[in-house]
PDB file of N, H, CA, C and O in Angstrom:
ATOM      1  N   MET A   1      17.228 -28.163   8.506  1.00  0.00           N
ATOM      2  CA  MET A   1      16.150 -27.190   8.455  1.00  0.00           C
ATOM      3  C   MET A   1      16.330 -26.320   7.216  1.00  0.00           C
ATOM      4  O   MET A   1      17.406 -25.766   6.989  1.00  0.00           O
ATOM      5  N   THR A   2      15.274 -26.204   6.417  1.00  0.00           N
ATOM      6  H   THR A   2      14.400 -26.654   6.602  1.00  0.00           H
ATOM      7  CA  THR A   2      15.347 -25.373   5.224  1.00  0.00           C
ATOM      8  C   THR A   2      14.464 -24.152   5.414  1.00  0.00           C
ATOM      9  O   THR A   2      13.498 -24.165   6.178  1.00  0.00           O
ATOM     10  N   ILE A   3      14.818 -23.115   4.709  1.00  0.00           N
ATOM     11  H   ILE A   3      15.602 -23.104   4.089  1.00  0.00           H
ATOM     12  CA  ILE A   3      14.062 -21.869   4.769  1.00  0.00           C
ATOM     13  C   ILE A   3      13.260 -21.748   3.484  1.00  0.00           C
ATOM     14  O   ILE A   3      13.806 -21.920   2.394  1.00  0.00           O
ATOM     15  N   ASP A   4      11.986 -21.457   3.600  1.00  0.00           N
ATOM     16  H   ASP A   4      11.543 -21.317   4.486  1.00  0.00           H
ATOM     17  CA  ASP A   4      11.106 -21.291   2.460  1.00  0.00           C
ATOM     18  C   ASP A   4      11.194 -19.848   1.975  1.00  0.00           C
ATOM     19  O   ASP A   4      10.581 -18.952   2.556  1.00  0.00           O
ATOM     20  N   ASP A   5      11.970 -19.626   0.891  1.00  0.00           N
ATOM     21  H   ASP A   5      12.468 -20.354   0.419  1.00  0.00           H
ATOM     22  CA  ASP A   5      12.157 -18.277   0.370  1.00  0.00           C
ATOM     23  C   ASP A   5      10.983 -17.805  -0.470  1.00  0.00           C
ATOM     24  O   ASP A   5      10.847 -16.606  -0.712  1.00  0.00           O
ATOM     25  N   THR A   6      10.133 -18.720  -0.920  1.00  0.00           N
ATOM     26  H   THR A   6      10.244 -19.694  -0.723  1.00  0.00           H
ATOM     27  CA  THR A   6       9.013 -18.324  -1.760  1.00  0.00           C
ATOM     28  C   THR A   6       7.941 -17.612  -0.949  1.00  0.00           C
ATOM     29  O   THR A   6       7.273 -16.722  -1.476  1.00  0.00           O
ATOM     30  N   ASN A   7       7.757 -17.973   0.308  1.00  0.00           N
ATOM     31  H   ASN A   7       8.300 -18.696   0.736  1.00  0.00           H
ATOM     32  CA  ASN A   7       6.786 -17.334   1.189  1.00  0.00           C
ATOM     33  C   ASN A   7       7.464 -16.966   2.501  1.00  0.00           C
ATOM     34  O   ASN A   7       7.262 -17.637   3.513  1.00  0.00           O
ATOM     35  N   PRO A   8       8.272 -15.902   2.494  1.00  0.00           N
ATOM     36  CA  PRO A   8       8.947 -15.529   3.739  1.00  0.00           C
ATOM     37  C   PRO A   8       7.928 -15.145   4.799  1.00  0.00           C
ATOM     38  O   PRO A   8       6.855 -14.637   4.473  1.00  0.00           O
ATOM     39  N   PRO A   9       8.253 -15.381   6.066  1.00  0.00           N
ATOM     40  CA  PRO A   9       7.296 -15.042   7.128  1.00  0.00           C
ATOM     41  C   PRO A   9       7.057 -13.539   7.203  1.00  0.00           C
ATOM     42  O   PRO A   9       7.949 -12.733   6.934  1.00  0.00           O
ATOM     43  N   LEU A  10       5.848 -13.190   7.569  1.00  0.00           N
ATOM     44  H   LEU A  10       5.125 -13.845   7.787  1.00  0.00           H
ATOM     45  CA  LEU A  10       5.489 -11.787   7.752  1.00  0.00           C
ATOM     46  C   LEU A  10       5.892 -11.371   9.162  1.00  0.00           C
ATOM     47  O   LEU A  10       5.692 -12.120  10.118  1.00  0.00           O
ATOM     48  N   ASP A  11       6.447 -10.200   9.282  1.00  0.00           N
ATOM     49  H   ASP A  11       6.610  -9.592   8.505  1.00  0.00           H
ATOM     50  CA  ASP A  11       6.856  -9.682  10.585  1.00  0.00           C
ATOM     51  C   ASP A  11       5.620  -9.590  11.488  1.00  0.00           C
ATOM     52  O   ASP A  11       4.667  -8.892  11.141  1.00  0.00           O
ATOM     53  N   PRO A  12       5.612 -10.272  12.628  1.00  0.00           N
ATOM     54  CA  PRO A  12       4.453 -10.249  13.526  1.00  0.00           C
ATOM     55  C   PRO A  12       4.070  -8.838  13.975  1.00  0.00           C
ATOM     56  O   PRO A  12       2.898  -8.566  14.235  1.00  0.00           O
ATOM     57  N   ARG A  13       5.048  -7.946  14.066  1.00  0.00           N
ATOM     58  H   ARG A  13       6.000  -8.166  13.855  1.00  0.00           H
ATOM     59  CA  ARG A  13       4.755  -6.562  14.466  1.00  0.00           C
ATOM     60  C   ARG A  13       3.909  -5.859  13.404  1.00  0.00           C
ATOM     61  O   ARG A  13       3.052  -5.034  13.721  1.00  0.00           O
ATOM     62  N   LEU A  14       4.164  -6.200  12.139  1.00  0.00           N
ATOM     63  H   LEU A  14       4.860  -6.870  11.881  1.00  0.00           H
ATOM     64  CA  LEU A  14       3.386  -5.617  11.051  1.00  0.00           C
ATOM     65  C   LEU A  14       1.949  -6.107  11.107  1.00  0.00           C
ATOM     66  O   LEU A  14       1.014  -5.332  10.905  1.00  0.00           O
ATOM     67  N   LEU A  15       1.773  -7.387  11.381  1.00  0.00           N
ATOM     68  H   LEU A  15       2.533  -8.016  11.545  1.00  0.00           H
ATOM     69  CA  LEU A  15       0.438  -7.958  11.471  1.00  0.00           C
ATOM     70  C   LEU A  15      -0.366  -7.332  12.611  1.00  0.00           C
ATOM     71  O   LEU A  15      -1.590  -7.238  12.529  1.00  0.00           O
ATOM     72  N   GLU A  16       0.310  -6.911  13.657  1.00  0.00           N
ATOM     73  H   GLU A  16       1.305  -6.987  13.724  1.00  0.00           H
ATOM     74  CA  GLU A  16      -0.365  -6.270  14.792  1.00  0.00           C
ATOM     75  C   GLU A  16      -0.966  -4.915  14.432  1.00  0.00           C
ATOM     76  O   GLU A  16      -1.971  -4.513  15.018  1.00  0.00           O
ATOM     77  N   ILE A  17      -0.367  -4.207  13.478  1.00  0.00           N
ATOM     78  H   ILE A  17       0.450  -4.534  13.002  1.00  0.00           H
ATOM     79  CA  ILE A  17      -0.847  -2.858  13.160  1.00  0.00           C
ATOM     80  C   ILE A  17      -1.708  -2.806  11.896  1.00  0.00           C
ATOM     81  O   ILE A  17      -2.449  -1.843  11.699  1.00  0.00           O
ATOM     82  N   LEU A  18      -1.621  -3.819  11.044  1.00  0.00           N
ATOM     83  H   LEU A  18      -1.019  -4.601  11.204  1.00  0.00           H
ATOM     84  CA  LEU A  18      -2.424  -3.822   9.824  1.00  0.00           C
ATOM     85  C   LEU A  18      -3.869  -4.204  10.116  1.00  0.00           C
ATOM     86  O   LEU A  18      -4.139  -5.076  10.942  1.00  0.00           O
ATOM     87  N   VAL A  19      -4.785  -3.546   9.434  1.00  0.00           N
ATOM     88  H   VAL A  19      -4.566  -2.838   8.763  1.00  0.00           H
ATOM     89  CA  VAL A  19      -6.214  -3.872   9.513  1.00  0.00           C
ATOM     90  C   VAL A  19      -6.763  -3.872   8.091  1.00  0.00           C
ATOM     91  O   VAL A  19      -6.142  -3.334   7.174  1.00  0.00           O
ATOM     92  N   CYS A  20      -7.911  -4.469   7.923  1.00  0.00           N
ATOM     93  H   CYS A  20      -8.415  -4.906   8.668  1.00  0.00           H
ATOM     94  CA  CYS A  20      -8.591  -4.459   6.633  1.00  0.00           C
ATOM     95  C   CYS A  20      -8.954  -3.015   6.292  1.00  0.00           C
ATOM     96  O   CYS A  20      -9.554  -2.330   7.121  1.00  0.00           O
ATOM     97  N   PRO A  21      -8.610  -2.536   5.103  1.00  0.00           N
ATOM     98  CA  PRO A  21      -8.933  -1.149   4.762  1.00  0.00           C
ATOM     99  C   PRO A  21     -10.429  -0.897   4.593  1.00  0.00           C
ATOM    100  O   PRO A  21     -10.864   0.253   4.658  1.00  0.00           O
ATOM    101  N   LEU A  22     -11.219  -1.936   4.380  1.00  0.00           N
ATOM    102  H   LEU A  22     -10.865  -2.870   4.327  1.00  0.00           H
ATOM    103  CA  LEU A  22     -12.667  -1.763   4.210  1.00  0.00           C
ATOM    104  C   LEU A  22     -13.423  -1.815   5.533  1.00  0.00           C
ATOM    105  O   LEU A  22     -14.309  -0.997   5.782  1.00  0.00           O
ATOM    106  N   THR A  23     -13.070  -2.779   6.377  1.00  0.00           N
ATOM    107  H   THR A  23     -12.351  -3.444   6.174  1.00  0.00           H
ATOM    108  CA  THR A  23     -13.819  -2.985   7.616  1.00  0.00           C
ATOM    109  C   THR A  23     -13.109  -2.472   8.855  1.00  0.00           C
ATOM    110  O   THR A  23     -13.718  -2.331   9.915  1.00  0.00           O
ATOM    111  N   ARG A  24     -11.827  -2.195   8.721  1.00  0.00           N
ATOM    112  H   ARG A  24     -11.332  -2.310   7.860  1.00  0.00           H
ATOM    113  CA  ARG A  24     -10.965  -1.822   9.857  1.00  0.00           C
ATOM    114  C   ARG A  24     -10.853  -2.959  10.872  1.00  0.00           C
ATOM    115  O   ARG A  24     -10.474  -2.743  12.023  1.00  0.00           O
ATOM    116  N   GLY A  25     -11.190  -4.174  10.428  1.00  0.00           N
ATOM    117  H   GLY A  25     -11.498  -4.349   9.493  1.00  0.00           H
ATOM    118  CA  GLY A  25     -11.120  -5.351  11.281  1.00  0.00           C
ATOM    119  C   GLY A  25      -9.767  -6.042  11.207  1.00  0.00           C
ATOM    120  O   GLY A  25      -8.927  -5.690  10.379  1.00  0.00           O
ATOM    121  N   PRO A  26      -9.558  -7.019  12.069  1.00  0.00           N
ATOM    122  CA  PRO A  26      -8.280  -7.730  12.116  1.00  0.00           C
ATOM    123  C   PRO A  26      -8.067  -8.620  10.890  1.00  0.00           C
ATOM    124  O   PRO A  26      -9.009  -8.983  10.186  1.00  0.00           O
ATOM    125  N   LEU A  27      -6.803  -8.953  10.662  1.00  0.00           N
ATOM    126  H   LEU A  27      -6.038  -8.658  11.234  1.00  0.00           H
ATOM    127  CA  LEU A  27      -6.407  -9.808   9.548  1.00  0.00           C
ATOM    128  C   LEU A  27      -5.723 -11.058  10.072  1.00  0.00           C
ATOM    129  O   LEU A  27      -5.046 -11.025  11.099  1.00  0.00           O
ATOM    130  N   LEU A  28      -5.905 -12.153   9.363  1.00  0.00           N
ATOM    131  H   LEU A  28      -6.455 -12.180   8.529  1.00  0.00           H
ATOM    132  CA  LEU A  28      -5.230 -13.406   9.676  1.00  0.00           C
ATOM    133  C   LEU A  28      -4.199 -13.667   8.598  1.00  0.00           C
ATOM    134  O   LEU A  28      -4.451 -13.426   7.418  1.00  0.00           O
ATOM    135  N   TYR A  29      -3.039 -14.158   9.001  1.00  0.00           N
ATOM    136  H   TYR A  29      -2.835 -14.354   9.960  1.00  0.00           H
ATOM    137  CA  TYR A  29      -1.949 -14.422   8.068  1.00  0.00           C
ATOM    138  C   TYR A  29      -2.017 -15.856   7.574  1.00  0.00           C
ATOM    139  O   TYR A  29      -1.984 -16.797   8.366  1.00  0.00           O
ATOM    140  N   ASP A  30      -2.113 -16.019   6.252  1.00  0.00           N
ATOM    141  H   ASP A  30      -2.140 -15.254   5.608  1.00  0.00           H
ATOM    142  CA  ASP A  30      -2.094 -17.335   5.611  1.00  0.00           C
ATOM    143  C   ASP A  30      -0.762 -17.455   4.876  1.00  0.00           C
ATOM    144  O   ASP A  30      -0.629 -17.011   3.736  1.00  0.00           O
ATOM    145  N   ARG A  31       0.224 -18.059   5.543  1.00  0.00           N
ATOM    146  H   ARG A  31       0.116 -18.420   6.469  1.00  0.00           H
ATOM    147  CA  ARG A  31       1.559 -18.150   4.963  1.00  0.00           C
ATOM    148  C   ARG A  31       1.581 -19.041   3.730  1.00  0.00           C
ATOM    149  O   ARG A  31       2.290 -18.752   2.766  1.00  0.00           O
ATOM    150  N   GLU A  32       0.812 -20.117   3.755  1.00  0.00           N
ATOM    151  H   GLU A  32       0.236 -20.352   4.539  1.00  0.00           H
ATOM    152  CA  GLU A  32       0.802 -21.056   2.631  1.00  0.00           C
ATOM    153  C   GLU A  32       0.409 -20.364   1.320  1.00  0.00           C
ATOM    154  O   GLU A  32       0.982 -20.645   0.267  1.00  0.00           O
ATOM    155  N   HIS A  33      -0.569 -19.461   1.395  1.00  0.00           N
ATOM    156  H   HIS A  33      -1.034 -19.233   2.250  1.00  0.00           H
ATOM    157  CA  HIS A  33      -1.028 -18.769   0.197  1.00  0.00           C
ATOM    158  C   HIS A  33      -0.467 -17.350   0.082  1.00  0.00           C
ATOM    159  O   HIS A  33      -0.763 -16.638  -0.878  1.00  0.00           O
ATOM    160  N   SER A  34       0.330 -16.950   1.047  1.00  0.00           N
ATOM    161  H   SER A  34       0.571 -17.529   1.826  1.00  0.00           H
ATOM    162  CA  SER A  34       0.940 -15.624   1.089  1.00  0.00           C
ATOM    163  C   SER A  34      -0.132 -14.537   0.963  1.00  0.00           C
ATOM    164  O   SER A  34      -0.098 -13.694   0.066  1.00  0.00           O
ATOM    165  N   GLU A  35      -1.086 -14.595   1.902  1.00  0.00           N
ATOM    166  H   GLU A  35      -1.113 -15.279   2.630  1.00  0.00           H
ATOM    167  CA  GLU A  35      -2.198 -13.655   1.904  1.00  0.00           C
ATOM    168  C   GLU A  35      -2.536 -13.230   3.333  1.00  0.00           C
ATOM    169  O   GLU A  35      -2.212 -13.916   4.302  1.00  0.00           O
ATOM    170  N   LEU A  36      -3.192 -12.087   3.429  1.00  0.00           N
ATOM    171  H   LEU A  36      -3.455 -11.529   2.641  1.00  0.00           H
ATOM    172  CA  LEU A  36      -3.784 -11.629   4.679  1.00  0.00           C
ATOM    173  C   LEU A  36      -5.286 -11.737   4.500  1.00  0.00           C
ATOM    174  O   LEU A  36      -5.840 -11.180   3.553  1.00  0.00           O
ATOM    175  N   ILE A  37      -5.944 -12.440   5.391  1.00  0.00           N
ATOM    176  H   ILE A  37      -5.494 -12.893   6.161  1.00  0.00           H
ATOM    177  CA  ILE A  37      -7.358 -12.742   5.275  1.00  0.00           C
ATOM    178  C   ILE A  37      -8.181 -11.814   6.164  1.00  0.00           C
ATOM    179  O   ILE A  37      -7.908 -11.662   7.355  1.00  0.00           O
ATOM    180  N   SER A  38      -9.193 -11.197   5.557  1.00  0.00           N
ATOM    181  H   SER A  38      -9.414 -11.320   4.589  1.00  0.00           H
ATOM    182  CA  SER A  38     -10.186 -10.432   6.302  1.00  0.00           C
ATOM    183  C   SER A  38     -11.474 -11.238   6.258  1.00  0.00           C
ATOM    184  O   SER A  38     -12.186 -11.227   5.254  1.00  0.00           O
ATOM    185  N   ALA A  39     -11.771 -11.935   7.345  1.00  0.00           N
ATOM    186  H   ALA A  39     -11.192 -11.944   8.160  1.00  0.00           H
ATOM    187  CA  ALA A  39     -12.977 -12.766   7.401  1.00  0.00           C
ATOM    188  C   ALA A  39     -14.226 -11.892   7.305  1.00  0.00           C
ATOM    189  O   ALA A  39     -15.209 -12.274   6.668  1.00  0.00           O
ATOM    190  N   LYS A  40     -14.185 -10.739   7.929  1.00  0.00           N
ATOM    191  H   LYS A  40     -13.388 -10.429   8.446  1.00  0.00           H
ATOM    192  CA  LYS A  40     -15.343  -9.846   7.946  1.00  0.00           C
ATOM    193  C   LYS A  40     -15.681  -9.323   6.546  1.00  0.00           C
ATOM    194  O   LYS A  40     -16.855  -9.204   6.195  1.00  0.00           O
ATOM    195  N   ALA A  41     -14.661  -9.014   5.753  1.00  0.00           N
ATOM    196  H   ALA A  41     -13.708  -9.111   6.038  1.00  0.00           H
ATOM    197  CA  ALA A  41     -14.876  -8.513   4.393  1.00  0.00           C
ATOM    198  C   ALA A  41     -14.969  -9.649   3.380  1.00  0.00           C
ATOM    199  O   ALA A  41     -15.445  -9.443   2.263  1.00  0.00           O
ATOM    200  N   GLY A  42     -14.523 -10.838   3.757  1.00  0.00           N
ATOM    201  H   GLY A  42     -14.136 -11.004   4.664  1.00  0.00           H
ATOM    202  CA  GLY A  42     -14.517 -11.957   2.828  1.00  0.00           C
ATOM    203  C   GLY A  42     -13.489 -11.790   1.724  1.00  0.00           C
ATOM    204  O   GLY A  42     -13.712 -12.182   0.578  1.00  0.00           O
ATOM    205  N   LEU A  43     -12.341 -11.191   2.096  1.00  0.00           N
ATOM    206  H   LEU A  43     -12.160 -10.872   3.027  1.00  0.00           H
ATOM    207  CA  LEU A  43     -11.287 -10.908   1.125  1.00  0.00           C
ATOM    208  C   LEU A  43      -9.944 -11.454   1.597  1.00  0.00           C
ATOM    209  O   LEU A  43      -9.686 -11.581   2.794  1.00  0.00           O
ATOM    210  N   ALA A  44      -9.095 -11.772   0.618  1.00  0.00           N
ATOM    211  H   ALA A  44      -9.304 -11.668  -0.354  1.00  0.00           H
ATOM    212  CA  ALA A  44      -7.726 -12.194   0.892  1.00  0.00           C
ATOM    213  C   ALA A  44      -6.790 -11.227   0.165  1.00  0.00           C
ATOM    214  O   ALA A  44      -6.766 -11.180  -1.065  1.00  0.00           O
ATOM    215  N   TYR A  45      -6.023 -10.460   0.935  1.00  0.00           N
ATOM    216  H   TYR A  45      -6.043 -10.498   1.934  1.00  0.00           H
ATOM    217  CA  TYR A  45      -5.090  -9.492   0.373  1.00  0.00           C
ATOM    218  C   TYR A  45      -3.752 -10.180   0.098  1.00  0.00           C
ATOM    219  O   TYR A  45      -3.210 -10.837   0.986  1.00  0.00           O
ATOM    220  N   PRO A  46      -3.211 -10.041  -1.114  1.00  0.00           N
ATOM    221  CA  PRO A  46      -1.961 -10.720  -1.435  1.00  0.00           C
ATOM    222  C   PRO A  46      -0.753 -10.077  -0.760  1.00  0.00           C
ATOM    223  O   PRO A  46      -0.749  -8.887  -0.446  1.00  0.00           O
ATOM    224  N   ILE A  47       0.260 -10.893  -0.549  1.00  0.00           N
ATOM    225  H   ILE A  47       0.257 -11.860  -0.803  1.00  0.00           H
ATOM    226  CA  ILE A  47       1.555 -10.405  -0.071  1.00  0.00           C
ATOM    227  C   ILE A  47       2.542 -10.719  -1.186  1.00  0.00           C
ATOM    228  O   ILE A  47       2.757 -11.884  -1.523  1.00  0.00           O
ATOM    229  N   ARG A  48       3.140  -9.681  -1.756  1.00  0.00           N
ATOM    230  H   ARG A  48       2.965  -8.735  -1.482  1.00  0.00           H
ATOM    231  CA  ARG A  48       4.078  -9.850  -2.867  1.00  0.00           C
ATOM    232  C   ARG A  48       5.460  -9.361  -2.450  1.00  0.00           C
ATOM    233  O   ARG A  48       5.633  -8.219  -2.024  1.00  0.00           O
ATOM    234  N   ASN A  49       6.423 -10.239  -2.580  1.00  0.00           N
ATOM    235  H   ASN A  49       6.283 -11.167  -2.925  1.00  0.00           H
ATOM    236  CA  ASN A  49       7.799  -9.906  -2.197  1.00  0.00           C
ATOM    237  C   ASN A  49       7.871  -9.390  -0.769  1.00  0.00           C
ATOM    238  O   ASN A  49       8.655  -8.492  -0.462  1.00  0.00           O
ATOM    239  N   GLY A  50       7.041  -9.969   0.110  1.00  0.00           N
ATOM    240  H   GLY A  50       6.404 -10.699  -0.139  1.00  0.00           H
ATOM    241  CA  GLY A  50       7.047  -9.594   1.510  1.00  0.00           C
ATOM    242  C   GLY A  50       6.264  -8.333   1.835  1.00  0.00           C
ATOM    243  O   GLY A  50       6.267  -7.880   2.979  1.00  0.00           O
ATOM    244  N   ILE A  51       5.585  -7.754   0.828  1.00  0.00           N
ATOM    245  H   ILE A  51       5.583  -8.122  -0.102  1.00  0.00           H
ATOM    246  CA  ILE A  51       4.849  -6.509   1.027  1.00  0.00           C
ATOM    247  C   ILE A  51       3.348  -6.773   0.893  1.00  0.00           C
ATOM    248  O   ILE A  51       2.893  -7.205  -0.166  1.00  0.00           O
ATOM    249  N   PRO A  52       2.580  -6.522   1.940  1.00  0.00           N
ATOM    250  CA  PRO A  52       1.132  -6.690   1.847  1.00  0.00           C
ATOM    251  C   PRO A  52       0.527  -5.650   0.900  1.00  0.00           C
ATOM    252  O   PRO A  52       0.812  -4.458   1.015  1.00  0.00           O
ATOM    253  N   ILE A  53      -0.296  -6.103  -0.019  1.00  0.00           N
ATOM    254  H   ILE A  53      -0.527  -7.071  -0.113  1.00  0.00           H
ATOM    255  CA  ILE A  53      -0.981  -5.212  -0.961  1.00  0.00           C
ATOM    256  C   ILE A  53      -2.394  -4.998  -0.413  1.00  0.00           C
ATOM    257  O   ILE A  53      -3.275  -5.836  -0.603  1.00  0.00           O
ATOM    258  N   MET A  54      -2.596  -3.885   0.258  1.00  0.00           N
ATOM    259  H   MET A  54      -1.880  -3.205   0.412  1.00  0.00           H
ATOM    260  CA  MET A  54      -3.835  -3.631   0.988  1.00  0.00           C
ATOM    261  C   MET A  54      -4.832  -2.814   0.158  1.00  0.00           C
ATOM    262  O   MET A  54      -5.392  -1.828   0.636  1.00  0.00           O
ATOM    263  N   LEU A  55      -5.038  -3.235  -1.069  1.00  0.00           N
ATOM    264  H   LEU A  55      -4.583  -4.037  -1.457  1.00  0.00           H
ATOM    265  CA  LEU A  55      -5.999  -2.584  -1.962  1.00  0.00           C
ATOM    266  C   LEU A  55      -7.123  -3.566  -2.243  1.00  0.00           C
ATOM    267  O   LEU A  55      -6.870  -4.710  -2.620  1.00  0.00           O
ATOM    268  N   ALA A  56      -8.363  -3.128  -2.063  1.00  0.00           N
ATOM    269  H   ALA A  56      -8.568  -2.198  -1.757  1.00  0.00           H
ATOM    270  CA  ALA A  56      -9.509  -4.006  -2.298  1.00  0.00           C
ATOM    271  C   ALA A  56      -9.527  -4.500  -3.746  1.00  0.00           C
ATOM    272  O   ALA A  56      -9.954  -5.624  -4.008  1.00  0.00           O
ATOM    273  N   GLU A  57      -9.070  -3.678  -4.682  1.00  0.00           N
ATOM    274  H   GLU A  57      -8.722  -2.765  -4.470  1.00  0.00           H
ATOM    275  CA  GLU A  57      -9.039  -4.069  -6.085  1.00  0.00           C
ATOM    276  C   GLU A  57      -8.084  -5.239  -6.356  1.00  0.00           C
ATOM    277  O   GLU A  57      -8.266  -5.984  -7.319  1.00  0.00           O
ATOM    278  N   GLU A  58      -7.084  -5.391  -5.515  1.00  0.00           N
ATOM    279  H   GLU A  58      -6.936  -4.786  -4.733  1.00  0.00           H
ATOM    280  CA  GLU A  58      -6.095  -6.458  -5.663  1.00  0.00           C
ATOM    281  C   GLU A  58      -6.457  -7.709  -4.855  1.00  0.00           C
ATOM    282  O   GLU A  58      -5.858  -8.768  -5.040  1.00  0.00           O
ATOM    283  N   ALA A  59      -7.431  -7.580  -3.969  1.00  0.00           N
ATOM    284  H   ALA A  59      -7.918  -6.719  -3.819  1.00  0.00           H
ATOM    285  CA  ALA A  59      -7.801  -8.687  -3.083  1.00  0.00           C
ATOM    286  C   ALA A  59      -8.618  -9.751  -3.830  1.00  0.00           C
ATOM    287  O   ALA A  59      -9.325  -9.466  -4.796  1.00  0.00           O
ATOM    288  N   ARG A  60      -8.488 -10.972  -3.343  1.00  0.00           N
ATOM    289  H   ARG A  60      -7.914 -11.203  -2.558  1.00  0.00           H
ATOM    290  CA  ARG A  60      -9.235 -12.098  -3.886  1.00  0.00           C
ATOM    291  C   ARG A  60     -10.464 -12.320  -2.992  1.00  0.00           C
ATOM    292  O   ARG A  60     -10.372 -12.327  -1.765  1.00  0.00           O
ATOM    293  N   SER A  61     -11.609 -12.498  -3.646  1.00  0.00           N
ATOM    294  H   SER A  61     -11.684 -12.493  -4.643  1.00  0.00           H
ATOM    295  CA  SER A  61     -12.840 -12.733  -2.899  1.00  0.00           C
ATOM    296  C   SER A  61     -12.847 -14.145  -2.334  1.00  0.00           C
ATOM    297  O   SER A  61     -12.486 -15.099  -3.024  1.00  0.00           O
ATOM    298  N   LEU A  62     -13.254 -14.275  -1.091  1.00  0.00           N
ATOM    299  H   LEU A  62     -13.548 -13.500  -0.531  1.00  0.00           H
ATOM    300  CA  LEU A  62     -13.371 -15.584  -0.446  1.00  0.00           C
ATOM    301  C   LEU A  62     -14.799 -16.111  -0.522  1.00  0.00           C
ATOM    302  O   LEU A  62     -15.072 -17.246  -0.133  1.00  0.00           O
ATOM    303  N   VAL A  63     -15.699 -15.284  -1.023  1.00  0.00           N
ATOM    304  H   VAL A  63     -15.477 -14.361  -1.339  1.00  0.00           H
ATOM    305  CA  VAL A  63     -17.103 -15.650  -1.138  1.00  0.00           C
ATOM    306  C   VAL A  63     -17.344 -16.195  -2.531  1.00  0.00           C
ATOM    307  O   VAL A  63     -17.043 -15.520  -3.516  1.00  0.00           O
ATOM    308  N   PRO A  64     -17.888 -17.420  -2.639  1.00  0.00           N
ATOM    309  CA  PRO A  64     -18.127 -18.004  -3.972  1.00  0.00           C
ATOM    310  C   PRO A  64     -19.159 -17.231  -4.783  1.00  0.00           C
ATOM    311  O   PRO A  64     -19.460 -17.604  -5.917  1.00  0.00           O
TER     312      PRO A  64
END
């Protein structure tokens, strides 16, 4: 069994308390892309070095 150090798992307790700063809606964790997804806002917030960056300016748009 190997551990993926490039995308460490996000603490589930943190995911329980984090919400989208724009919609106040729930977030989904995308470990493969190291992002928190807000379906309601259509944004993907990056996770850098295990720290979620919850700024809309830093988020990637999911809407083409």
